[in-house]
C-alpha positions in Angstrom: 53.0 208.3 149.1 50.0 206.2 150.0 48.9 203.4 147.7 46.0 204.2 145.6 43.0 202.0 146.0 40.6 200.8 143.5 37.1 201.4 144.3 35.4 198.2 145.5 38.7 196.5 146.1 39.6 195.4 149.6 43.0 194.0 150.6 42.8 190.3 151.7 43.8 189.4 155.1 46.1 186.4 155.9 43.1 184.4 156.9 41.5 184.9 153.5 44.8 183.9 151.8 45.1 180.6 153.7 41.5 179.8 152.9 42.0 180.3 149.2 45.3 178.2 149.2 43.4 175.4 151.0 40.7 175.4 148.4 43.3 175.2 145.6 45.1 172.3 147.2 41.9 170.4 147.7 41.0 171.0 144.0 44.4 169.7 142.9 44.0 166.6 145.0 40.5 165.9 143.6 41.9 166.3 140.1 44.7 163.8 140.9 42.3 161.3 142.3 40.1 161.5 139.2 43.1 160.5 137.0 43.7 157.2 138.9 42.1 154.2 137.1 39.2 152.8 138.9 38.4 156.0 140.7 34.8 156.6 141.7 32.4 158.8 139.9 32.2 162.4 141.1 30.0 162.5 144.2 31.0 159.0 145.5 33.6 157.9 147.9 37.0 157.2 146.4 40.0 155.1 147.7 43.5 155.9 146.5 46.1 153.1 146.5 49.3 153.9 148.4 52.2 155.0 146.2 54.4 152.1 147.3 51.8 149.6 146.1 51.5 151.4 142.7 55.3 151.3 142.3 55.5 147.6 143.2 52.7 146.7 140.7 54.6 148.6 138.0 57.8 146.8 138.8 56.1 143.4 138.7 54.5 144.2 135.3 57.8 145.3 133.9 59.5 142.1 135.2 56.8 140.0 133.6 57.1 141.8 130.3 60.9 141.5 130.4 60.6 137.7 131.2 58.1 137.2 128.4 60.3 139.1 125.9 63.3 137.0 127.0 61.3 133.8 126.7 60.1 134.8 123.2 63.7 135.7 122.2 65.0 132.4 123.5 62.3 130.4 121.7 63.0 132.3 118.5 66.7 131.6 118.9 66.1 127.9 119.5 63.8 127.7 116.5 66.4 129.5 114.4 69.1 127.1 115.6 66.9 124.1 114.8 66.2 125.4 111.3 69.9 126.1 110.8 70.9 122.6 112.0 68.2 121.0 109.7 69.4 123.1 106.8 73.0 122.0 107.4 72.0 118.3 107.7 70.0 118.6 104.5 73.0 120.2 102.7 75.3 117.5 104.1 73.0 114.8 102.9 72.7 116.4 99.5 76.5 116.7 99.3 77.0 113.1 100.3 74.4 112.0 97.7 76.1 114.1 95.0 79.5 112.7 96.0 78.1 109.1 95.7 76.5 110.0 92.3 79.9 111.4 91.1 81.7 108.3 92.2 79.2 106.1 90.4 79.3 108.3 87.3 83.1 108.2 87.3 83.1 104.4 87.7 80.6 104.0 84.8 82.7 106.4 82.6 85.8 104.4 83.5 84.1 101.1 82.6 82.8 102.5 79.3 86.2 103.9 78.4 87.8 100.5 79.3 85.3 98.7 77.1 85.9 101.1 74.2 89.6 100.8 74.6 89.4 97.0 74.6 87.1 97.0 71.6 89.5 99.4 69.8 92.5 97.2 70.7 90.7 94.1 69.5 89.8 95.9 66.2 93.3 97.1 65.8 94.7 93.6 66.4 92.2 92.2 63.9 93.2 94.8 61.3 96.9 94.1 61.9 96.3 90.3 61.4 94.3 91.0 58.2 97.0 93.3 56.9 99.7 90.7 57.8 97.8 88.0 56.0 97.2 90.3 53.1 101.0 91.1 52.9 101.8 87.4 53.2 99.4 86.5 50.5 100.8 89.3 48.3 104.3 87.9 48.9 103.3 84.3 48.3 104.1 83.4 44.7 101.4 82.0 42.5 102.6 78.9 40.7 101.2 77.8 37.4 99.5 74.4 37.3 101.9 72.9 34.9 105.4 71.4 34.8 107.1 74.8 35.0 105.0 75.8 38.0 105.5 72.4 39.8 109.2 72.6 39.4 109.4 76.2 40.7 107.2 75.5 43.7 109.3 72.3 44.5 112.5 74.4 44.3 111.1 77.0 46.8 110.2 74.2 49.3 113.6 72.5 48.8 115.3 75.8 49.5 113.5 76.0 52.9 114.7 72.5 53.8 118.2 72.9 52.4 117.7 70.2 49.7 120.1 70.9 46.7 118.9 70.9 43.1 118.4 73.1 40.1 115.6 73.7 37.7 117.7 72.1 34.9 118.6 69.0 37.0 114.9 68.4 37.9 113.6 69.1 34.4 116.0 66.7 32.6 115.2 63.9 35.0 111.4 64.5 34.9 111.5 64.3 31.1 113.5 61.1 31.1 111.4 59.4 33.8 107.8 60.4 32.9 107.8 62.9 30.0 106.1 65.4 32.4 103.1 63.2 33.2 102.3 63.3 36.9 100.1 60.2 36.6 102.8 58.1 35.0 103.3 54.5 36.4 105.8 51.7 35.6 104.1 48.3 35.7 106.9 46.2 34.1 110.2 46.7 36.0 111.4 44.8 39.0 109.7 47.2 41.4 106.4 46.5 39.7 107.2 42.8 40.0 107.8 43.3 43.7 104.5 45.1 44.1 105.8 48.6 44.5 105.7 50.2 41.1 107.3 53.5 40.4 104.9 56.5 40.1 104.8 60.2 39.3 107.0 62.7 37.6 110.3 61.3 39.0 109.1 57.7 39.3 109.7 57.0 43.0 108.4 53.9 44.7 106.1 54.0 47.8 108.8 53.1 50.4 111.2 55.7 49.0 108.5 58.4 48.9 107.4 57.7 52.5 111.0 57.7 53.8 112.0 61.0 52.1 108.6 62.8 52.2 109.0 66.4 53.2 106.5 67.9 55.7 104.2 70.4 54.2 103.7 68.6 51.0 100.9 66.2 50.1 101.3 62.5 51.1 100.4 61.4 47.6 102.9 59.9 45.1 101.0 61.3 42.2 101.1 64.9 43.6 103.6 66.6 41.3 105.2 68.9 43.9 105.4 66.2 46.6 106.8 63.7 44.1 109.6 66.1 43.0 110.6 67.2 46.5 110.7 63.6 47.9 112.7 62.4 44.8 115.2 65.3 45.1 115.6 64.6 48.9 116.4 61.0 48.1 118.8 61.9 45.3 120.6 64.4 47.6 121.0 61.7 50.2 122.3 59.1 47.8 124.0 61.1 45.0 124.5 64.6 46.5 122.0 66.3 44.2 119.3 65.6 41.6 121.7 67.3 39.3 124.1 64.3 39.5 121.4 61.9 38.4 121.6 61.1 34.7 119.9 57.7 34.5 117.6 55.4 36.4 118.3 55.8 40.1 
């Protein structure tokens, strides 16, 4: 069957086909040239860079961009490292300063504690001394300022010095010698004639009083306690005890 033909349509020959293909190719090339930057305006002469030069330019630009990015990254890393080192140095300095402050505070606290302890110790010692003095004062007997008190005080002193004698022995001799008058003095016996009169409760002369005076008592013949103790000390040395004296001695 023969092919039908459309009125007005004529089959193209090979020559016609080649012509159309050439025109299409030329249009595509012109379109490609128009897309290249820097191409001339339509109707002017256009020069197209070779493909190798375009590829080399793109490679160089990529290398430059990569190098710039690398440089920026390295600079950022260096800056970050510097900041980190500065922060670490600052932290170390702060830690050192804090440690020094802690040491200083500890030393100050130790000194304050030591001062408080010393003060408390001194106060405790003072209180102890006061308490001891108070106890001693409480234990110390109070003697009446009369013959009874004088004899009792003299007996306590004699006991500390191992001097024998009793209340009765002292009392009987005091009453015979001075009638209990601590200011009594004998101005008529041989001692008075010799310039050393007997004085005090038990009428002792100055040389005897000085020789048998007991430390801790007054150095006064008229002092009642000192007079009794010295006289009893003399009597113990010569007669064994004041209790053995029943007359002038």
